Backbone as a printed PyTorch tensor [residue, N CA C, xyz], in Angstrom:
tensor([[[  0.8160,  -1.2000,   0.0000],
         [  0.0000,   0.0000,   0.0000],
         [  0.8580,   1.2620,   0.0000]],

        [[  1.9740,   1.2380,   0.7050],
         [  2.8500,   2.4100,   0.7690],
         [  3.4720,   2.7060,  -0.6000]],

        [[  3.8470,   1.6750,  -1.3370],
         [  4.4280,   1.8690,  -2.6690],
         [  3.4090,   2.5400,  -3.5870]],

        [[  2.1770,   2.1120,  -3.4910],
         [  1.1130,   2.7040,  -4.3020],
         [  0.9630,   4.1820,  -3.9880]],

        [[  1.0400,   4.5420,  -2.7390],
         [  0.9190,   5.9390,  -2.3220],
         [  2.0780,   6.7730,  -2.8790]],

        [[  3.2740,   6.2230,  -2.8660],
         [  4.4500,   6.9360,  -3.3850],
         [  4.3000,   7.1620,  -4.8920]],

        [[  3.8990,   6.1210,  -5.6340],
         [  3.7300,   6.2680,  -7.0780],
         [  2.6110,   7.2520,  -7.4210]],

        [[  1.5530,   7.2510,  -6.6440],
         [  0.4700,   8.2070,  -6.8770],
         [  0.9790,   9.6350,  -6.6810]],

        [[  1.7750,   9.8560,  -5.6580],
         [  2.3360,  11.1850,  -5.3960],
         [  3.2500,  11.6160,  -6.5380]],

        [[  4.1060,  10.7100,  -7.0190],
         [  5.0030,  11.0420,  -8.1250],
         [  4.2300,  11.3550,  -9.4010]],

        [[  3.1950,  10.5700,  -9.6810],
         [  2.3920,  10.7920, -10.8790],
         [  1.6770,  12.1360, -10.8030]],

        [[  1.1640,  12.4880,  -9.6440],
         [  0.4700,  13.7570,  -9.4660],
         [  1.4290,  14.9260,  -9.6830]],

        [[  2.6160,  14.8290,  -9.1460],
         [  3.6080,  15.8910,  -9.3150],
         [  3.9940,  16.0260, -10.7760]],

        [[  4.2500,  14.9090, -11.4550],
         [  4.6460,  14.9470, -12.8620],
         [  3.5360,  15.5420, -13.7190]],

        [[  2.2940,  15.1710, -13.4380],
         [  1.1610,  15.6740, -14.2200],
         [  1.0010,  17.1720, -14.0180]],

        [[  1.1120,  17.6330, -12.7860],
         [  0.9690,  19.0630, -12.5210],
         [  2.0960,  19.8500, -13.1690]],

        [[  3.3160,  19.3360, -13.1380],
         [  4.4350,  20.0230, -13.7840],
         [  4.2130,  20.1220, -15.2860]],

        [[  3.7250,  19.0310, -15.9050],
         [  3.4590,  19.0640, -17.3360],
         [  2.3630,  20.0680, -17.6540]],

        [[  1.2930,  20.0680, -16.8790],
         [  0.1880,  20.9970, -17.1330],
         [  0.6570,  22.4430, -17.0790]],

        [[  1.4480,  22.7740, -16.0780],
         [  1.9500,  24.1390, -15.9410],
         [  2.8870,  24.4750, -17.0970]],

        [[  3.7370,  23.5630, -17.4470],
         [  4.6790,  23.7280, -18.5510],
         [  3.9080,  23.9700, -19.8560]],

        [[  2.9160,  23.1480, -20.0980],
         [  2.1250,  23.2210, -21.3180],
         [  1.3210,  24.5180, -21.3880]],

        [[  0.7080,  24.9080, -20.2720],
         [ -0.0670,  26.1500, -20.2410],
         [  0.8310,  27.3580, -20.4880]],

        [[  2.0660,  27.2940, -20.0180],
         [  3.0010,  28.3820, -20.2530],
         [  3.3500,  28.5450, -21.7180]],

        [[  3.4680,  27.4460, -22.4360],
         [  3.7930,  27.5040, -23.8590],
         [  2.6590,  28.0890, -24.6860]],

        [[  1.4440,  27.6780, -24.3850],
         [  0.3140,  28.0310, -25.2310],
         [ -0.6330,  29.0380, -24.5800]],

        [[ -0.1350,  29.7950, -23.6130],
         [ -0.9190,  30.8290, -22.9360],
         [ -2.2710,  30.2900, -22.4770]],

        [[ -2.2370,  29.1670, -21.7980],
         [ -3.4590,  28.5060, -21.3610],
         [ -3.9320,  28.8980, -19.9820]],

        [[ -3.3680,  29.9440, -19.4160],
         [ -3.7770,  30.3590, -18.0720],
         [ -5.0760,  31.1520, -18.0840]],

        [[ -5.4140,  31.7180, -19.2140],
         [ -6.6480,  32.4880, -19.3200],
         [ -7.6590,  31.7520, -20.1790]],

        [[ -8.5220,  32.5100, -20.7880],
         [ -9.5180,  31.9190, -21.6660],
         [ -8.8800,  31.5360, -22.9950]],

        [[ -9.3620,  30.4480, -23.5550],
         [ -8.8680,  30.0440, -24.8710],
         [ -9.5390,  30.9080, -25.9310]],

        [[ -8.8740,  31.1000, -27.0770],
         [ -9.4230,  32.0070, -28.1000],
         [-10.4760,  31.3530, -28.9920]],

        [[-11.2790,  30.4650, -28.4260],
         [-12.2950,  29.7710, -29.2130],
         [-13.6390,  29.8600, -28.5020]],

        [[-14.6900,  29.5520, -29.2430],
         [-16.0320,  29.5020, -28.6610],
         [-16.6240,  28.1390, -28.9730]],

        [[-17.2130,  27.5310, -27.9860],
         [-17.8470,  26.2350, -28.1830],
         [-16.9390,  25.0810, -27.7970]],

        [[-17.5480,  23.9800, -27.4420],
         [-16.8110,  22.8070, -26.9820],
         [-15.9450,  22.2040, -28.0810]],

        [[-16.5080,  22.0110, -29.2650],
         [-15.7410,  21.3890, -30.3490],
         [-14.5280,  22.2260, -30.7380]],

        [[-14.7090,  23.5260, -30.8450],
         [-13.5960,  24.3980, -31.2110],
         [-12.5230,  24.3960, -30.1250]],

        [[-12.9280,  24.3610, -28.8780],
         [-11.9680,  24.3310, -27.7750],
         [-11.2160,  23.0090, -27.7510]],

        [[-11.9130,  21.9150, -27.9840],
         [-11.2500,  20.6110, -28.0480],
         [-10.2660,  20.5660, -29.2080]],

        [[-10.6470,  21.1120, -30.3510],
         [ -9.7620,  21.1600, -31.5120],
         [ -8.5260,  22.0040, -31.2100]],

        [[ -8.6990,  23.1120, -30.5170],
         [ -7.5770,  23.9690, -30.1350],
         [ -6.6130,  23.2080, -29.2260]],

        [[ -7.1450,  22.5040, -28.2330],
         [ -6.3040,  21.7520, -27.3020],
         [ -5.5810,  20.6140, -28.0160]],

        [[ -6.2740,  19.8940, -28.8710],
         [ -5.6360,  18.7960, -29.6090],
         [ -4.5640,  19.3180, -30.5540]],

        [[ -4.8250,  20.4540, -31.1850],
         [ -3.8310,  21.0620, -32.0610],
         [ -2.5960,  21.4900, -31.2920]],

        [[ -2.7940,  22.0520, -30.1110],
         [ -1.6690,  22.4750, -29.2870],
         [ -0.8230,  21.2700, -28.8540]],

        [[ -1.4840,  20.1890, -28.4790],
         [ -0.7660,  18.9770, -28.0870],
         [  0.0040,  18.4210, -29.2740]],

        [[ -0.5950,  18.4220, -30.4560],
         [  0.0640,  17.9200, -31.6570],
         [  1.3070,  18.7410, -31.9850]],

        [[  1.2010,  20.0590, -31.9340],
         [  2.3470,  20.9330, -32.2080],
         [  3.4460,  20.7010, -31.1820]],

        [[  3.0710,  20.5450, -29.9210],
         [  4.0340,  20.2840, -28.8500],
         [  4.7780,  18.9730, -29.1050]],

        [[  4.0480,  17.9270, -29.4920],
         [  4.6750,  16.6350, -29.7640],
         [  5.5890,  16.7090, -30.9750]],

        [[  5.1710,  17.4270, -32.0210],
         [  6.0300,  17.5930, -33.1960],
         [  7.3220,  18.3280, -32.8460]],

        [[  7.2010,  19.3560, -32.0200],
         [  8.3900,  20.1090, -31.6150],
         [  9.3470,  19.2310, -30.8200]],

        [[  8.8120,  18.4390, -29.8920],
         [  9.6720,  17.5420, -29.1260],
         [ 10.3200,  16.5010, -30.0270]],

        [[  9.5920,  15.9590, -30.9650],
         [ 10.1210,  14.9540, -31.8830],
         [ 11.2400,  15.5510, -32.7390]],

        [[ 11.0140,  16.7590, -33.2780],
         [ 12.0240,  17.4320, -34.0910],
         [ 13.3050,  17.6600, -33.2910]],

        [[ 13.1360,  18.1450, -32.0630],
         [ 14.3130,  18.4230, -31.2330],
         [ 15.0410,  17.1390, -30.8550]],

        [[ 14.3120,  16.0670, -30.6040],
         [ 14.9270,  14.7800, -30.2870],
         [ 15.7030,  14.2420, -31.4900]],

        [[ 15.0930,  14.2910, -32.6630],
         [ 15.7280,  13.7770, -33.8780],
         [ 16.9910,  14.5480, -34.2430]],

        [[ 17.0470,  15.8220, -33.8990],
         [ 18.2040,  16.6470, -34.2330],
         [ 19.1990,  16.7910, -33.0900]],

        [[ 18.9890,  16.0270, -32.0120],
         [ 19.9310,  16.0210, -30.8990],
         [ 19.9180,  17.2790, -30.0610]],

        [[ 18.8410,  18.0460, -30.1080],
         [ 18.7380,  19.2630, -29.3120],
         [ 18.1810,  18.9370, -27.9320]],

        [[ 18.4360,  19.8200, -26.9790],
         [ 17.8880,  19.6360, -25.6380],
         [ 16.3670,  19.7700, -25.7070]],

        [[ 15.6610,  18.8680, -25.0510],
         [ 14.2080,  18.8420, -25.1620],
         [ 13.5250,  19.9530, -24.3820]],

        [[ 14.1530,  20.4590, -23.3360],
         [ 13.4910,  21.4600, -22.4920],
         [ 14.0540,  22.8610, -22.6820]],

        [[ 15.3400,  22.9880, -22.8150],
         [ 15.9540,  24.3120, -22.8870],
         [ 15.6860,  24.9280, -24.2560]],

        [[ 15.0500,  26.0770, -24.2550],
         [ 14.7520,  26.7990, -25.4810],
         [ 13.5050,  26.3260, -26.2080]],

        [[ 12.7260,  25.4440, -25.6080],
         [ 11.5400,  24.9180, -26.2850],
         [ 10.4800,  25.9900, -26.4650]],

        [[ 10.2970,  26.8470, -25.4850],
         [  9.2730,  27.8980, -25.5960],
         [  9.6350,  28.8720, -26.7200]],

        [[ 10.8880,  29.2650, -26.7950],
         [ 11.3160,  30.1530, -27.8750],
         [ 11.1990,  29.4650, -29.2310]],

        [[ 11.4940,  28.1810, -29.2800],
         [ 11.3670,  27.3940, -30.4990],
         [  9.9120,  27.3750, -30.9750]],

        [[  8.9760,  27.1600, -30.0510],
         [  7.5590,  27.1340, -30.4120],
         [  7.0530,  28.5170, -30.8210]],

        [[  7.5400,  29.5590, -30.1760],
         [  7.1040,  30.9120, -30.5110],
         [  7.6250,  31.3160, -31.9000]],

        [[  8.8090,  30.8280, -32.2740],
         [  9.4070,  31.1780, -33.5540],
         [  8.7800,  30.4180, -34.7230]],

        [[  8.1720,  29.2820, -34.4270],
         [  7.6320,  28.4410, -35.5020],
         [  6.3720,  28.9820, -36.0770]]])
């Protein structure tokens, strides 16, 4: 039971760090620039897709995955 509690804590921390990181890249702290559920879902899926493409590109080219990622996404 204790191991399960430790893994749950680690997963929660990792998820919160990713959420904050992701919101920082795509200005997700405020309202999204869409109206309606479908448009908002499409915006979120598009943002995730762009984020994954950027990470894949940086991995394939041997670049650091975290350092300079926000500037890389803003320049694209």
